[in-house]
C-alpha positions in Angstrom: -2.3 -18.0 10.4 0.6 -17.3 12.8 4.2 -18.3 12.6 6.7 -17.3 15.5 10.2 -15.5 13.6 13.8 -15.1 15.3 14.8 -11.9 15.0 18.4 -11.8 12.9 19.7 -8.3 13.3 19.0 -5.2 14.2 20.3 -1.9 13.0 19.5 2.2 13.4 18.6 4.2 10.3 17.9 7.3 12.2 17.9 8.6 15.6 14.5 6.8 16.2 14.5 4.3 13.5 15.1 0.8 13.2 15.6 -1.7 10.9 14.8 -5.4 12.2 15.7 -8.3 9.6 13.4 -11.5 10.5 13.4 -14.9 9.7 11.1 -15.8 6.5 9.1 -18.8 6.9 9.0 -21.1 3.5 6.7 -20.1 1.7 6.1 -16.5 2.7 5.2 -14.2 0.2 4.0 -10.2 0.2 3.2 -7.7 -3.1 5.9 -4.6 -2.1 4.1 -2.2 -0.5 2.1 -4.8 1.7 2.1 -4.6 6.1 1.7 -7.5 8.3 0.6 -7.5 12.0 3.1 -8.0 14.3 3.3 -9.1 18.2 6.3 -9.6 20.4 6.5 -13.1 21.6 6.6 -12.6 24.7 3.7 -13.0 27.6 2.9 -9.5 28.5 2.7 -8.5 24.9 1.7 -11.3 22.4 -1.9 -10.3 22.2 -0.9 -6.7 21.3 -1.1 -6.7 17.5 1.1 -3.5 15.7 0.6 -2.9 11.7 4.4 -2.6 10.4 5.0 -2.5 6.6 7.6 -5.1 4.8 10.6 -2.4 3.8 12.5 -6.0 2.0 11.9 -6.8 -1.6 9.9 -9.9 -2.0 12.8 -12.8 -3.1 15.0 -11.9 -0.1 15.2 -14.7 1.7 14.7 -12.6 5.5 11.9 -10.1 5.7 13.0 -6.5 7.1 11.2 -4.2 9.2 12.1 -0.3 9.3 10.1 1.2 12.1 9.9 4.3 14.2 10.5 3.8 17.8 7.9 5.8 20.4 10.1 6.4 23.2 7.8 8.9 24.7 5.6 6.7 26.6 5.3 2.9 27.4 4.0 1.0 24.0 4.6 -1.7 21.6 7.3 0.4 19.5 9.2 1.1 22.8 9.7 -2.4 23.2 10.6 -2.9 20.3 13.4 -0.8 20.7 14.8 -2.8 23.6 14.6 -6.2 21.6 17.6 -7.9 21.0 19.1 -10.3 18.4 17.5 -13.8 19.2 14.4 -12.4 20.9 11.2 -13.5 18.6 7.8 -11.9 16.9 4.8 -13.5 15.5 4.4 -12.6 11.9 0.7 -12.9 10.4 -0.3 -13.1 6.7 0.4 -9.7 4.5 -2.4 -7.2 3.8 -2.7 -4.0 2.6 -4.2 -1.8 0.4 -0.8 -0.1 -1.3 0.4 -1.4 -3.9 2.5 -0.4 -7.5 0.0 0.0 -10.4 1.9 2.5 -12.4 4.2 5.8 -12.6 3.6 8.7 -10.5 3.8 11.1 -7.6 4.7 9.2 -3.9 3.6 11.6 -1.5 4.9 10.4 2.5 5.5 12.2 5.4 7.5 10.6 8.3 7.3 6.7 8.5 4.6 7.2 6.3 7.6 6.1 3.5 8.1 2.6 4.4 5.6 1.2 2.2 6.8 3.0 -0.6 10.5 1.7 0.6 9.9 -2.1 -1.0 8.4 -0.6 -4.2 10.8 1.9 -4.7 13.5 -0.7 -4.3 11.6 -3.5 -6.5 11.1 -1.0 -9.3 15.4 0.3 -9.1 15.8 -3.8 -9.3 13.8 -4.4 -12.5 15.0 -1.2 -13.8 11.4 0.6 -14.0 11.8 3.7 -11.5 11.8 5.7 -14.2 8.6 8.7 -14.4 8.4 8.2 -10.8 8.7 10.8 -8.2 9.0 11.2 -4.4 8.0 14.0 -2.3 9.1 13.5 1.1 8.2 15.6 4.6 10.1 15.2 7.7 10.2 17.8 10.6 14.1 17.9 10.3 16.8 16.9 8.3 17.9 13.7 10.8 14.1 12.4 10.6 14.8 11.3 6.9 14.4 7.8 6.9 17.0 6.1 4.2 17.8 9.3 2.6 20.9 8.4 0.7 19.2 5.0 -0.5 16.5 7.1 -1.8 18.2 9.5 -3.4 20.7 6.9 -5.2 17.2 5.4 -6.2 15.4 8.7 -7.7 18.1 11.2 -7.8 16.9 14.6 -8.7 13.1 13.0 -8.6 13.5 12.4 -5.0 12.5 16.2 -3.5 12.5 15.8 0.9 10.8 18.7 2.1 11.5 20.0 5.8 8.5 22.2 8.1 10.5 22.3 11.2 14.4 23.0 10.6 14.9 26.7 9.6 18.8 25.8 8.6 17.9 22.7 6.7 19.6 22.3 3.1 16.4 20.7 2.0 13.0 22.2 0.6 10.8 24.0 3.5 7.7 23.9 1.8 4.6 21.7 3.6 2.8 19.2 0.8 -0.5 21.7 1.0 -2.2 22.7 -2.6 0.4 25.2 -3.4 3.3 22.6 -3.7 1.1 20.3 -5.6 -0.2 22.8 -8.1 4.3 23.8 -8.7 5.4 20.1 -8.0 3.2 18.1 -10.0 3.7 18.3 -14.1 0.5 15.6 -14.6 -2.7 15.0 -12.7 -3.5 11.7 -15.0 -0.7 9.9 -13.4 -0.9 7.6 -9.9 -0.7 9.0 -6.5 0.8 7.2 -3.2 -0.1 8.7 -0.2 1.2 7.5 3.1 1.4 9.4 6.6 -0.3 10.3 9.4 -4.3 10.1 8.8 -5.1 13.7 9.0 -2.2 13.9 6.6 -3.6 11.5 4.0 -7.3 12.7 4.0 -5.7 16.3 3.6 -3.4 15.6 0.5 -5.8 13.1 -1.0 -8.9 15.9 -0.9 -6.2 18.2 -2.7 -5.3 16.1 -5.3 -9.2 15.2 -6.7 -9.7 18.6 -6.5 -6.7 19.4 -8.9 -7.7 16.3 -11.4 -6.4 13.1 -10.3 -8.5 10.8 -10.3 -10.4 8.9 -7.2 -9.1 5.5 -8.6 -5.5 6.6 -9.1 -5.2 8.3 -5.6 -3.7 5.1 -3.7 -3.4 4.9 0.0 -4.0 2.9 2.9 -8.0 3.0 3.4 
């Protein structure tokens, strides 16, 4: 089912990430962590469907998408970066395998944080954020999406790692087997993993090797 929705607001989150606030159709629902396929409602773009995650709370009166804009090639996200308030998107039904199943560790790389934003906001709203920890890897400090909000929600349980900036004040380890052995206190908890495909494949393999149960490792298959 397709519905046309208008962009109500656009603002910058980082140097290459924008948040789009769009109309929410009556009766539209999603579970925190889910995504949809969006198209730009313009003749040359309406046939191109790309997946984007909802980052708002499910009970808000609008929909929010937090999207990394790739300006290095002429594609959908590059054109999204050129849109203005009042332009339209084509919205479809919500889908996705990432949803909260219990306390654990959220492991994100770059824009892979987006499904976790709605989940963490929801847990915080419900007073249920305790016993969850975030490991969030980025190349540089300026790449960290919603750093202040994530620290505000999780406090010391938000651990940012930076892999390509020697003067960063954050942790500079890669999220690999040594990192997970050092930082994970309980491999019986849930693990939520999202990021580039190669990272997700590597980390899910490491987690299972270290004792995490296969059905407790949640990622978009």
